[in-house]
KOLDRENLUM-613628 format. One line per 2 residues: number of its first residue (from 1); their letters; for each residue z, x, y of C-alpha. Coordinates in nm, 2 decimals. Layout:
<recs>
NUM> A> Z,X,Y  ...
</recs>
This chain:
<recs>
1> XX> 2.93,0.27,0.48  3.02,0.41,0.14
3> XX> 3.38,0.52,0.26  3.44,0.17,0.39
5> XX> 3.33,0.01,0.06  3.56,0.24,-0.13
7> XX> 3.85,0.16,0.10  3.81,-0.21,0.06
9> XX> 3.77,-0.19,-0.32  4.09,0.02,-0.34
11> XX> 4.28,-0.23,-0.12  4.18,-0.52,-0.34
13> XX> 4.28,-0.33,-0.65  4.62,-0.22,-0.51
15> XX> 4.71,-0.58,-0.40  4.60,-0.77,-0.70
17> XX> 4.85,-0.88,-0.97  4.72,-0.97,-1.31
19> XX> 4.91,-1.21,-1.54  4.76,-1.35,-1.86
21> XX> 4.40,-1.30,-1.74  4.49,-1.48,-1.41
23> XX> 4.53,-1.30,-1.08  4.63,-1.36,-0.73
25> XX> 4.66,-1.13,-0.43  4.98,-1.05,-0.24
27> XX> 4.80,-1.14,0.08  4.71,-1.48,-0.06
29> XX> 4.39,-1.63,-0.19  4.25,-1.68,0.17
31> XX> 4.28,-1.31,0.25  4.13,-1.22,-0.09
33> XX> 3.83,-1.45,-0.03  3.77,-1.30,0.32
35> XX> 3.79,-0.94,0.19  3.57,-1.01,-0.11
37> XX> 3.31,-1.18,0.11  3.31,-0.90,0.35
39> XX> 3.28,-0.65,0.07  2.98,-0.85,-0.07
41> XX> 2.81,-0.84,0.27  2.86,-0.47,0.31
43> XX> 2.71,-0.41,-0.03  2.41,-0.63,0.05
45> XX> 2.35,-0.44,0.38  2.38,-0.11,0.20
47> XX> 2.12,-0.22,-0.05  1.89,-0.35,0.22
49> XX> 1.92,-0.02,0.41  1.83,0.18,0.10
51> XX> 1.53,-0.05,0.04  1.42,-0.01,0.40
53> XX> 1.44,0.37,0.37  1.23,0.37,0.05
55> XX> 0.97,0.15,0.20  0.92,0.36,0.51
57> XX> 0.92,0.70,0.34  0.54,0.68,0.30
59> XX> 0.30,0.48,0.50  0.07,0.24,0.30
61> XX> -0.17,0.07,0.53  -0.45,-0.17,0.44
63> XX> -0.71,-0.26,0.70  -0.87,-0.60,0.69
65> XX> -1.10,-0.81,0.91  -1.43,-0.99,0.92
67> XX> -1.74,-0.82,0.77  -1.90,-0.59,1.03
69> XX> -1.58,-0.54,1.23  -1.59,-0.16,1.16
71> XX> -1.32,-0.10,0.90  -1.52,0.18,0.73
73> XX> -1.61,0.33,1.07  -1.24,0.33,1.16
75> XX> -1.15,0.50,0.83  -1.41,0.77,0.89
77> XX> -1.29,0.83,1.24  -0.93,0.87,1.12
79> XX> -0.99,1.10,0.83  -1.20,1.35,1.02
81> XX> -0.90,1.41,1.25  -0.63,1.45,0.99
83> XX> -0.56,1.80,0.83  -0.42,1.84,0.49
85> XX> -0.51,1.71,0.15  -0.71,1.38,0.16
87> XX> -0.85,1.22,-0.16  -1.02,0.89,-0.24
89> XX> -1.35,0.74,-0.15  -1.53,0.51,0.10
91> XX> -1.84,0.30,0.07  -2.14,0.26,0.30
93> XX> -2.45,0.04,0.32  -2.79,0.13,0.17
95> XX> -3.06,0.00,0.40  -3.43,-0.02,0.35
97> XX> -3.69,-0.14,0.60  -3.40,-0.26,0.82
99> XX> -3.23,-0.47,0.56  -2.92,-0.40,0.35
101> XX> -3.02,-0.36,-0.02  -2.70,-0.21,-0.16
103> XX> -2.39,0.00,-0.13  -2.32,0.36,-0.20
105> XX> -1.98,0.51,-0.30  -1.88,0.85,-0.17
107> XX> -1.58,1.04,-0.29  -1.41,1.26,-0.04
109> XX> -1.48,1.57,-0.26  -1.86,1.52,-0.20
111> XX> -1.98,1.32,-0.49  -2.18,1.00,-0.44
113> XX> -2.36,0.73,-0.64  -2.50,0.38,-0.60
115> XX> -2.23,0.13,-0.65  -2.43,-0.19,-0.60
117> XX> -2.80,-0.27,-0.54  -3.04,-0.56,-0.55
119> XX> -3.24,-0.38,-0.82  -2.95,-0.33,-1.06
121> XX> -2.97,-0.57,-1.35  -2.67,-0.66,-1.57
123> XX> -2.38,-0.90,-1.61  -2.17,-0.76,-1.32
125> XX> -2.30,-0.92,-1.01  -2.17,-1.01,-0.67
127> XX> -2.41,-1.23,-0.49  -2.76,-1.07,-0.50
129> XX> -2.62,-0.73,-0.59  -2.58,-0.59,-0.94
131> XX> -2.27,-0.37,-0.96  -2.25,-0.04,-1.15
133> XX> -1.90,-0.04,-1.29  -1.93,0.31,-1.43
135> XX> -1.95,0.45,-1.08  -1.60,0.31,-1.01
137> XX> -1.46,0.44,-1.33  -1.63,0.79,-1.30
139> XX> -1.59,0.86,-0.93  -1.34,0.62,-0.76
141> XX> -1.07,0.61,-1.02  -1.04,0.99,-1.07
143> XX> -1.04,1.04,-0.69  -0.74,0.80,-0.66
145> XX> -0.54,0.98,-0.93  -0.63,1.31,-0.78
147> XX> -0.48,1.19,-0.46  -0.15,1.11,-0.64
149> XX> -0.15,1.47,-0.79  -0.22,1.63,-0.45
151> XX> 0.05,1.42,-0.28  -0.15,1.39,0.04
153> XX> -0.33,1.09,0.20  -0.52,0.86,-0.04
155> XX> -0.82,0.67,0.11  -0.94,0.35,-0.06
157> XX> -1.24,0.19,0.10  -1.26,-0.07,-0.01
159> XX> -1.06,-0.30,-0.23  -1.31,-0.58,-0.26
161> XX> -1.49,-0.82,-0.50  -1.72,-0.55,-0.63
163> XX> -1.46,-0.28,-0.68  -1.20,-0.51,-0.86
165> XX> -1.46,-0.59,-1.13  -1.34,-0.27,-1.29
167> XX> -1.00,-0.30,-1.48  -0.96,0.07,-1.45
169> XX> -1.00,0.06,-1.07  -0.74,-0.23,-1.04
171> XX> -0.49,-0.03,-1.24  -0.55,0.29,-1.03
173> XX> -0.49,0.10,-0.71  -0.16,-0.03,-0.85
175> XX> -0.06,0.32,-0.96  -0.14,0.46,-0.61
177> XX> 0.06,0.19,-0.44  0.36,0.26,-0.67
179> XX> 0.34,0.64,-0.61  0.50,0.84,-0.33
181> XX> 0.18,0.90,-0.13  0.05,0.77,0.20
183> XX> -0.24,0.53,0.17  -0.51,0.42,0.41
185> XX> -0.74,0.16,0.27  -0.95,-0.15,0.34
187> XX> -0.92,-0.48,0.17  -1.13,-0.79,0.16
189> XX> -1.02,-1.06,0.41  -1.09,-1.37,0.20
191> XX> -0.85,-1.49,-0.06  -0.88,-1.34,-0.41
193> XX> -0.58,-1.35,-0.65  -0.57,-0.98,-0.71
195> XX> -0.61,-0.88,-0.35  -0.37,-1.15,-0.23
197> XX> -0.11,-0.99,-0.45  -0.16,-0.65,-0.29
199> XX> -0.14,-0.80,0.06  0.20,-0.96,-0.03
201> XX> 0.36,-0.63,-0.15  0.66,-0.53,0.06
203> XX> 0.54,-0.17,0.09  0.21,-0.27,0.24
205> XX> 0.13,-0.29,0.61  -0.17,-0.51,0.67
207> XX> -0.36,-0.45,1.00  -0.64,-0.68,1.12
209> XX> -0.93,-0.48,1.27  -1.15,-0.62,1.55
211> XX> -1.42,-0.46,1.75  -1.20,-0.46,2.06
213> XX> -0.90,-0.28,1.90  -1.08,-0.03,1.67
215> XX> -1.06,0.26,1.91  -0.69,0.22,1.98
217> XX> -0.62,0.17,1.62  -0.79,0.50,1.54
219> XX> -0.56,0.69,1.77  -0.25,0.52,1.64
221> XX> -0.34,0.58,1.28  -0.42,0.95,1.34
223> XX> -0.08,0.99,1.50  0.10,0.81,1.22
225> XX> -0.08,0.97,0.93  -0.10,1.33,1.04
227> XX> 0.12,1.57,0.83  0.45,1.65,0.99
229> XX> 0.47,1.32,1.19  0.75,1.08,1.13
231> XX> 0.60,0.79,0.93  0.70,0.45,1.07
</recs>
């Protein structure tokens, strides 16, 4: 591709006569237009190929779906089967007397804390839950940046209404998606400006999780994200 581009550029240069800032080609204006158009197309294809290569160098997958479809379960199934450095966090429900009363955040290095609970008071609230922003800033954000440093797989579970209350968390997510690491995360299904922007990124693959495709997705993701595999 590069040699062809150089050859066409040399041809145009060799066959162009300049006179008082005006020029015409020996082959005529029609030939010049055809060659110039072809050269433009080749350059465009070359840029697209380069962009495609960059986008597929590292897999960045976000799982979405209706609440209760098993996104976190899928994440945990996958990360237990993948060797190598894995950083990040996941969230899980806190239940009492059979009902959900909050959410717990667990970093993959073993730390955990209550992210949201019905008993938490304060200005940061999503529905009936008070949200502890400091947990995101002290556990989730460092875990994401540690993933960038380790250059392994970064797990983000989840990118949802509670988590994006933290400006630090939002920035960390953007930094991870701009970095050369593989990402496996979950993202809220409903429309929110910040998460809609993430879903629209060219380097994001959005996968819809359902109860009837979860098992197959787990096997596919393990194969794709395991070190040494070709990422597609």
